[in-house]
C-alpha positions as CSV (number, residue, x, y, z in Angstrom):
1,M,53.7,115.4,120.4
2,I,51.9,115.3,123.7
3,S,48.1,115.9,124.0
4,L,47.2,118.1,126.9
5,N,43.6,117.1,126.5
6,T,44.3,113.9,128.3
7,W,46.0,115.5,131.3
8,N,44.4,115.9,134.8
9,T,43.4,119.3,136.0
10,L,44.7,120.5,139.3
11,F,43.4,124.1,139.0
12,E,41.3,126.1,136.6
13,G,40.0,129.6,137.4
14,K,41.0,133.1,138.4
15,Y,44.5,133.7,139.8
16,G,44.4,137.3,141.0
17,T,43.1,139.1,137.9
18,Q,44.3,136.5,135.4
19,E,43.1,133.1,134.2
20,L,45.2,130.2,135.4
21,N,45.2,126.5,134.4
22,I,47.4,123.8,136.1
23,L,47.5,120.4,134.4
24,Y,49.4,117.3,135.5
25,M,50.3,113.9,134.4
26,D,52.1,111.6,136.9
27,D,55.0,113.8,138.2
28,V,54.9,116.5,135.5
29,F,52.9,119.7,136.0
30,V,52.2,122.5,133.5
31,S,50.9,125.9,134.5
32,F,49.7,128.4,131.9
33,L,48.6,131.9,132.8
34,K,46.5,133.8,130.3
35,I,47.6,137.4,130.5
36,R,45.4,140.1,129.0
37,D,45.9,138.9,125.5
38,K,43.6,135.8,125.4
39,G,45.6,134.4,122.4
40,S,48.8,134.0,124.5
41,A,49.8,132.5,127.8
42,L,52.8,132.4,130.1
43,I,53.8,128.8,130.6
44,Q,56.0,126.9,132.9
45,V,56.7,123.1,133.3
46,Y,57.6,121.4,136.6
47,K,58.9,117.9,137.6
48,V,58.1,117.0,141.3
49,F,60.0,114.7,143.6
50,L,59.5,113.7,147.2
51,A,62.8,114.6,148.9
52,K,64.5,113.3,152.0
53,G,67.7,114.9,153.4
54,D,69.2,118.3,153.3
55,I,67.5,119.3,150.0
56,E,67.6,123.0,150.8
57,M,71.4,123.1,150.7
58,F,71.5,120.9,147.7
59,V,69.4,123.2,145.5
60,T,71.8,126.1,146.1
61,T,74.4,124.1,144.1
62,L,72.2,123.7,141.0
63,P,72.9,125.9,138.0
64,Y,69.2,126.1,137.0
65,P,65.8,126.8,138.7
66,A,64.4,124.7,141.5
67,L,62.0,125.1,144.4
68,V,61.7,123.3,147.7
69,Y,58.2,123.0,149.2
70,Q,57.7,121.7,152.7
71,K,54.5,120.4,154.3
72,H,54.5,120.2,158.1
73,V,51.7,118.1,159.6
74,D,52.7,117.2,163.2
75,I,55.5,117.2,165.8
76,G,58.6,115.3,164.7
77,E,60.9,115.1,161.7
78,S,59.0,112.2,160.3
79,N,56.0,114.5,159.9
80,N,57.8,117.0,157.6
81,Y,57.3,116.3,154.0
82,K,59.7,118.0,151.5
83,Y,59.2,118.2,147.8
84,L,61.7,119.3,145.1
85,L,60.3,121.0,142.1
86,L,62.6,121.3,139.1
87,H,61.2,123.8,136.6
88,T,61.8,125.5,133.3
89,D,62.0,129.2,132.7
90,A,58.7,130.9,132.0
91,E,57.9,131.6,128.4
92,Y,55.2,133.7,126.7
93,V,53.7,131.6,123.8
94,D,50.8,131.5,121.4
95,I,47.9,129.5,123.0
96,N,47.4,127.6,119.7
97,T,50.9,126.1,119.9
98,L,50.7,125.3,123.6
99,S,51.3,121.5,123.2
100,Y,54.3,122.1,121.0
101,H,56.0,124.4,123.5
102,V,55.1,122.2,126.5
103,D,56.6,119.2,124.7
104,K,59.8,121.2,124.1
105,K,60.0,122.2,127.7
106,I,59.4,118.7,129.0
107,Q,62.4,117.5,126.9
108,E,64.5,120.4,128.3
109,L,63.4,119.5,131.8
110,N,64.2,115.8,131.4
111,K,67.8,116.7,130.5
112,R,68.0,118.7,133.8
113,V,66.4,115.9,135.7
114,G,69.1,113.5,134.4
115,S,71.8,115.8,135.5
116,V,70.3,116.2,139.0
117,I,69.8,112.4,139.4
118,S,73.5,111.8,138.5
119,V,74.8,114.4,140.9
120,V,72.5,113.7,143.9
121,K,74.0,110.3,144.4
122,S,77.0,112.1,145.9
123,Y,74.8,113.6,148.6
124,D,72.9,112.2,151.6
125,I,69.7,112.8,149.8
126,K,66.9,110.6,148.4
127,L,64.7,111.7,145.6
128,T,61.5,109.8,144.7
129,S,59.4,110.7,141.8
130,L,56.0,111.9,142.9
131,K,54.3,109.2,140.8
132,L,56.2,106.5,142.9
133,A,55.6,108.1,146.3
134,T,53.1,106.6,148.7
135,D,49.5,107.7,148.7
136,K,50.0,109.5,152.0
137,E,53.1,111.4,150.6
138,T,51.2,112.2,147.4
139,N,48.0,113.3,149.1
140,Y,49.9,115.8,151.3
141,F,51.3,117.5,148.2
142,F,47.9,117.7,146.4
143,S,45.8,118.6,149.4
144,D,47.8,121.8,150.2
145,P,46.1,124.8,148.7
146,G,49.4,126.7,148.7
147,I,50.7,124.4,146.0
148,T,48.8,126.4,143.4
149,K,51.0,129.4,144.1
150,V,54.1,127.3,144.1
151,L,53.3,126.0,140.6
152,T,52.8,129.5,139.3
153,N,56.0,131.5,139.4
154,L,54.1,134.8,139.6
155,P,52.7,136.6,142.6
156,L,49.0,136.5,143.3
157,S,48.7,140.3,143.4
158,L,50.7,141.0,140.2
159,D,48.5,142.5,137.5
160,L,50.8,142.3,134.5
161,S,48.4,144.4,132.4
162,S,49.7,147.5,134.2
163,T,53.4,146.8,134.6
164,S,54.3,148.1,131.1
165,S,53.3,151.7,132.0
166,M,54.8,152.1,135.5
167,D,55.9,155.7,136.0
168,K,57.0,155.8,139.6
169,L,59.4,153.0,140.6
170,I,60.0,152.4,144.3
171,L,63.7,152.7,145.3
172,G,63.2,152.6,149.1
173,K,62.4,154.8,152.1
174,K,63.9,157.8,153.8
175,N,62.5,158.8,157.2
176,N,59.7,156.2,156.5
177,I,58.6,158.1,153.3
178,L,58.7,156.3,150.0
179,V,61.5,157.3,147.5
180,T,60.6,156.7,143.9
181,S,62.3,157.2,140.6
182,T,61.7,156.8,136.8
183,L,63.6,154.9,134.2
184,E,64.6,158.2,132.7
185,N,66.5,159.0,135.9
186,L,68.1,155.6,136.0
187,N,69.5,155.2,132.5
188,S,73.1,155.4,133.6
189,V,73.9,154.1,137.1
190,A,77.1,153.0,138.9
191,V,77.1,151.2,142.3
192,Y,80.1,151.5,144.6
193,G,81.1,150.7,148.2
194,A,80.3,148.1,150.9
195,S,80.7,144.3,150.0
196,L,80.1,142.6,146.7
197,N,76.7,141.2,147.9
198,E,75.6,144.6,148.9
199,R,76.6,146.2,145.6
200,L,74.9,143.4,143.7
201,F,71.7,143.8,145.8
202,A,71.5,147.5,144.8
203,A,72.1,146.6,141.2
204,K,69.2,144.1,141.3
205,V,66.9,146.8,142.6
206,I,67.7,148.7,139.4
207,C,67.3,145.6,137.2
208,E,63.9,144.8,138.7
209,N,62.6,148.3,138.0
210,Y,63.6,147.9,134.3
211,L,61.9,144.4,134.2
212,L,58.7,145.7,135.8
213,S,58.7,148.3,133.0
214,S,58.8,145.5,130.3
215,K,62.5,146.1,129.4
216,T,65.1,143.5,128.4
217,V,68.1,143.3,130.8
218,I,71.4,141.9,129.5
219,V,74.0,141.0,132.2
220,F,77.6,140.2,131.5
221,D,77.9,138.2,134.7
222,S,81.3,137.4,136.1
223,T,79.9,137.0,139.6
224,K,77.5,134.1,138.8
225,M,74.9,135.7,141.0
226,F,72.4,137.4,138.6
227,V,70.7,134.1,137.7
228,S,69.0,134.7,141.1
229,L,66.8,137.3,139.3
230,G,64.7,134.2,138.4
231,Y,64.2,133.2,142.1
232,P,61.6,134.7,144.4
233,N,62.8,136.4,147.7
234,Q,61.9,133.9,150.4
235,D,60.6,136.5,152.9
236,S,57.4,138.2,151.6
237,S,56.9,140.2,154.8
238,L,59.9,142.4,153.9
239,L,58.1,143.9,151.0
240,S,55.2,145.0,153.0
241,E,57.5,147.0,155.3
242,F,58.2,149.2,152.2
243,D,54.5,149.5,151.3
244,I,54.9,147.2,148.3
245,K,51.7,145.2,147.7
246,M,53.2,142.5,145.5
247,D,54.5,139.1,146.6
248,P,58.1,138.1,145.8
249,F,58.5,136.5,142.4
250,G,61.1,135.7,139.9
251,F,61.5,137.1,136.4
252,P,62.1,135.1,133.2
253,V,65.8,134.4,133.0
254,K,67.8,132.8,130.2
255,S,71.4,131.8,131.2
256,I,73.9,131.7,128.3
257,N,77.2,129.9,128.6
258,Y,80.5,131.6,127.6
259,F,81.0,129.3,124.6
260,D,77.5,129.7,123.3
261,I,78.3,133.0,121.7
262,K,81.3,133.0,119.4
263,I,83.2,136.2,118.5
264,P,85.5,136.8,115.5
265,L,89.2,136.6,116.3
266,S,89.6,140.0,114.8
267,A,87.4,141.4,117.7
268,I,90.7,141.3,119.6
269,P,92.8,144.2,118.3
270,Q,96.0,143.0,116.6
271,K,98.3,144.6,119.1
272,A,96.3,143.3,122.0
273,F,96.5,139.7,120.5
274,I,100.3,140.1,120.1
275,N,100.7,141.4,123.6
276,L,98.5,138.7,125.2
277,F,100.5,135.8,123.8
278,K,103.9,137.5,123.8
279,F,104.7,137.4,120.2
280,S,107.8,139.5,119.4
281,G,110.5,140.2,116.8
282,V,109.9,138.5,113.5
283,A,106.7,136.7,114.8
284,E,105.2,140.1,115.3
285,D,106.0,141.1,111.7
286,I,104.4,137.9,110.5
287,L,101.2,138.4,112.5
288,S,101.0,142.0,111.4
289,Q,100.6,140.8,107.8
290,A,98.4,137.8,108.6
291,Y,96.0,139.4,111.1
292,S,93.1,141.4,109.5
293,E,89.4,142.3,110.1
294,E,88.4,139.3,108.0
295,T,90.1,136.9,110.4
296,K,87.2,135.1,112.0
297,T,88.8,131.9,113.4
298,I,92.2,130.6,114.5
299,D,92.2,128.5,111.3
300,D,91.8,131.7,109.3
301,L,94.9,133.1,111.0
302,I,96.9,129.9,110.4
303,K,96.0,130.0,106.7
304,N,97.1,133.6,106.5
305,V,100.4,132.9,108.2
306,N,101.0,130.1,105.7
307,K,100.4,132.5,102.9
308,T,102.9,135.1,104.3
309,Q,105.6,135.8,101.8
310,I,109.2,134.9,102.5
311,T,111.5,137.9,102.8
312,D,115.0,138.8,104.0
313,K,113.5,139.0,107.5
314,I,110.7,136.4,107.4
315,N,111.9,132.8,106.7
316,E,110.2,129.4,106.8
317,F,111.7,128.7,110.2
318,E,110.1,131.8,111.8
319,K,106.7,131.0,110.1
320,Q,106.8,127.5,111.7
321,R,107.5,129.0,115.1
322,V,104.4,131.1,114.8
323,L,102.3,128.3,113.5
324,S,103.4,125.9,116.3
325,K,102.3,128.5,118.9
326,L,99.0,129.1,117.0
327,I,98.2,125.3,116.9
328,I,98.6,125.2,120.7
329,F,96.4,128.3,121.0
330,K,93.8,126.6,118.8
331,K,93.6,123.5,121.0
332,K,92.8,125.7,124.0
333,Y,90.6,128.5,122.6
334,D,89.2,127.4,119.3
335,V,85.7,127.0,120.8
336,L,85.5,130.8,121.4
337,F,85.9,132.1,117.9
338,G,83.6,132.4,114.9
339,E,80.5,134.5,114.5
340,T,77.1,134.2,116.2
341,D,73.9,136.1,115.4
342,L,73.2,138.3,118.5
343,T,69.7,139.4,117.7
344,N,68.2,137.0,120.2
345,L,69.9,138.8,123.0
346,F,67.7,141.8,122.9
347,E,64.5,140.3,121.5
348,Q,61.6,140.8,123.9
349,R,59.3,137.8,123.9
350,Y,57.1,138.9,126.8
351,K,54.4,141.5,126.3
352,H,53.9,142.7,129.8
353,I,57.1,141.9,131.7
354,G,60.8,142.2,131.0
355,S,63.2,139.3,130.7
356,V,66.8,138.7,131.6
357,K,69.7,137.4,129.4
358,V,72.6,136.3,131.7
359,L,75.8,135.8,129.8
360,N,78.1,133.9,132.1
361,V,81.6,135.3,131.6
362,D,84.9,134.7,133.3
363,S,86.8,137.8,134.3
364,N,90.0,135.7,134.5
365,D,89.8,134.7,130.8
366,P,92.3,136.7,128.7
367,F,89.5,137.4,126.1
368,Y,87.0,138.6,128.7
369,T,87.4,142.3,127.9
370,Y,87.3,141.9,124.2
371,Y,84.3,139.5,124.3
372,I,82.2,142.0,126.1
373,A,83.4,144.9,124.0
374,Y,82.5,143.1,120.8
375,I,79.0,142.0,121.9
376,L,78.3,145.5,123.3
377,E,79.3,147.1,120.0
378,K,77.1,144.7,118.0
379,I,74.2,145.3,120.3
380,S,74.6,149.1,120.0
381,L,74.4,148.8,116.2
382,S,71.3,146.6,116.1
383,V,69.1,147.3,119.2
384,K,65.9,149.4,118.6
385,D,64.0,149.2,121.9
386,E,65.5,150.4,125.2
387,I,67.5,147.8,127.0
388,L,69.6,147.7,130.2
389,V,73.2,146.5,130.0
390,V,74.6,145.3,133.3
391,I,78.4,144.9,133.8
392,P,79.1,144.0,137.4
393,E,82.6,144.5,138.8
394,S,83.8,146.0,135.5
395,R,86.9,147.9,136.6
396,K,89.3,146.1,134.2
397,L,87.0,146.6,131.2
398,F,87.0,150.4,131.2
399,N,90.7,150.6,132.0
400,N,91.7,148.4,129.0
401,I,93.9,150.5,126.7
402,F,92.6,148.8,123.6
403,V,88.8,148.8,124.0
404,G,88.0,150.7,127.2
405,S,87.4,154.1,125.6
406,K,85.2,152.5,122.9
407,M,83.0,150.9,125.5
408,F,82.8,154.1,127.4
409,S,81.7,156.0,124.2
410,I,79.0,153.4,123.4
411,L,77.4,153.6,126.8
412,K,77.6,157.4,126.9
413,D,76.4,158.1,123.3
414,N,73.8,155.4,122.6
415,T,70.4,156.7,123.6
416,V,68.7,153.2,123.5
417,I,71.2,151.4,125.8
418,S,71.0,152.1,129.5
419,S,73.9,151.0,131.7
420,L,74.4,149.7,135.2
421,L,78.0,149.1,136.5
422,T,79.4,148.0,139.8
423,S,82.8,148.3,141.4
424,K,84.4,148.7,144.8
425,H,85.6,152.3,144.4
426,Q,84.3,155.2,142.4
427,S,87.9,155.9,141.3
428,D,88.1,152.4,139.7
429,F,86.9,153.9,136.4
430,G,89.5,156.7,136.4
431,K,88.7,160.4,135.9
432,D,86.0,159.9,133.3
433,K,82.5,160.4,134.4
434,I,81.0,157.1,133.3
435,S,77.6,157.2,135.0
436,E,75.1,160.0,135.7
437,V,73.7,158.4,138.8
438,N,75.9,157.1,141.6
439,I,74.8,154.8,144.4
440,K,77.2,154.3,147.3
441,M,76.3,151.3,149.5
442,I,77.1,151.7,153.2
443,I,75.9,148.5,154.8
444,D,73.1,146.0,154.1
445,N,70.4,147.9,152.2
446,D,71.5,151.3,153.6
447,G,73.0,153.5,151.0
448,V,73.3,156.9,149.3
449,I,72.0,157.8,145.9
450,Q,73.3,160.9,144.0
451,Y,71.6,162.3,140.9
452,P,73.3,165.0,138.8
453,N,73.0,168.5,140.3
454,R,71.2,167.3,143.4
455,D,72.3,166.8,147.0
456,P,73.0,163.1,147.9
457,M,70.1,161.3,149.5
458,R,70.6,158.6,152.0
459,L,67.9,155.9,152.1
460,L,67.1,152.3,152.9
461,F,66.7,150.6,149.5
462,R,63.7,148.4,149.2
463,P,64.0,144.6,149.3
464,T,64.3,142.8,146.0
465,F,61.4,140.7,144.7
466,T,64.1,138.1,143.9
467,T,66.8,136.5,146.0
468,S,69.5,138.7,147.4
469,V,72.1,137.6,150.0
470,I,72.1,140.6,152.5
471,N,70.7,141.4,155.9
472,Y,67.8,143.8,155.4
473,R,67.2,146.8,157.6
474,K,63.6,147.8,158.0
475,P,62.5,151.4,157.5
476,K,63.3,153.8,160.2
477,S,64.5,157.4,160.4
478,I,68.0,157.9,159.0
479,V,70.0,161.1,158.8
């Protein structure tokens, strides 16, 4: 295990109202921010490279966090120095086990570095480890006072001791007057209209308000865009236009791959499974006997088919036809099925700020609907503290004849789960009133919010603290 006692100190002192330490060894940097509770710290680990080429475009292709830092010292391209900082997610840990957690994060980071090094060869980009850079290139990095802020993925003005009790959450401005809300008024929200980017922008505003209130956010992300909740907005001046006195910053985000969570095969209703894979006739009779709530994997189903009794209607030939199809099915989908403990999805590891679990799902997968329905049901039975469940572009889920009504009931009846949905049209969810609050985006950050029993209110929604791909309109009078 590493010993941080032997590392060099880049910074030690106050960072806003918190205590910050930044240590480094060669090209690896560790920042740990002590927040209120002196026995704990928010840690993050970085690996730094000198970069040459179009590194800004390259980082947009990476599936994990990265920052580009540029130092301009004189006229001419040769006097621009770019640095790539690959980093881990922030984690709130016991200060007594700091070395252990840093060691784990360095191992995690080294795997990401290996992936980047192998991919970058296909681009017109050169990466040089900071420890191998020239003295001049290294000195420009260390001598810039702004690097302290870059190596601490939290804003200077954010006092985390107060975020857990925020009562009024800024939504935006109308006629240059702040519009605020509370979590109680945002516990069931649907976003419609405009483009996908504009809908997701409004959804991120709602997510951030939950995160600032120390809540867990779980996103079933078919859009691949909610990982950006971990990346700061690049234009800090936008926030000041809306009287927000915090710098942009990213929230702790954990990205979970589709195959990391296995669901029982029986999570797919028997009739849905038969319809999906076009079993008919005698095959349908065989599966009706073999398929049960205890069927966890495809192997379980194959064993049950083998045990099916021969009758006047069911013969060995028909059983083998079903088994042949299931063997093909197993080769393609076996990795999806089993059973995974889901408690880590809604565990909150941070005391003063919320965190995001992004489940990367594929809406084109035939099991997409059942995967979400199963996880949502399990969460509803286990979660104790309030969470926000986000299902972007969720039209096909709630229109599914097998599980749509069940998901609707869970979101309507569970008082601990708040919901946030997006879709192009309000009619996409049929006649049922699935959300209490509706937001209709018009263009950019211009939209209309409607609460129950109130007149609709048009406003300019505030910029997100994190990255959103829209053109922002600054506050001005709107009708």
